[in-house]
C-alpha positions, 0 to 999 in steps of 0.5 A: 304091755304089747309094744305097739300099744305101748307106743300109742299109750306113751305121751309127754307127761306135764303133771306128776304125783309126788309118789316115789318111784320104787327102786326096782322100777327105776332099775328096769328103766335104767336097764332099758337105756343100758341095753339100747343099741349104739354104733360099734357098741360104744355107749357114749352116754351116761345117765344122771339120776337126780332126786328132785326133792330139795333141789326144786329151785336149782332144777328150775334154773335148768328148766323153768316149767313147774311140772319139771320138778313135780316128779320125784326124779329127774333123769339127765342124759349126757354124751361123751363125744370123744367115746363115740363112733365116727362115720368115715365122713367124720359124723359123730354118733354120740347124739344118735346113740344117746337119743336111742337110749333115751327113747328106750328109757321113756318107753320102759318108763311108760311100760312101768306106768311111769311118765316122762317128758323129753326136755331139750329146751334146758340151759346147758350152762346151768346143767354144766354148773349144777351137775359138775360136768367136765368140758368133754361131756355134753348135756343132751336131754332131761326128763322128769320121771314119776307117776302121771297126774294128768291125762294124755291129749290126742296125738297129732302126727303127720300122716305116714304117707308124708313121712315115707319115701320108697326108693327115692327122695321126694319132698 
């Protein structure tokens, strides 16, 4: 799909068919995340690929919405802050790098005809427990990955003039 059309087409899917994701599609989606740009090319993130079948109750502890476990896969994105590049003022870029990777992943999924829904409202303590995350690893985001069983609603976005400043900041 042409890139601008892909961006317009992609939406947060909240109903999934149970059909399995072919391994080659999964591989292309994961590869898109791997190729995402990161500060100093540190890639301070890891992807967790979770088969949701048989783990529905456990995953519902992570995030309680029914649709979260409908897809055959859930992808988790975790950061390794100590591995990230840090700006001179100490700003750690792990979250920035990981969100770029997640954006690549969700756009690649849409290009493959797959649906995603970026979930940040999960329980981090549960994520640590069920995925055996060590203390130096931070869970950042999760998304179901599967074929949509719903239709997109019209997108509500601010007008570009509200988001863009030229030359100087203005509220």
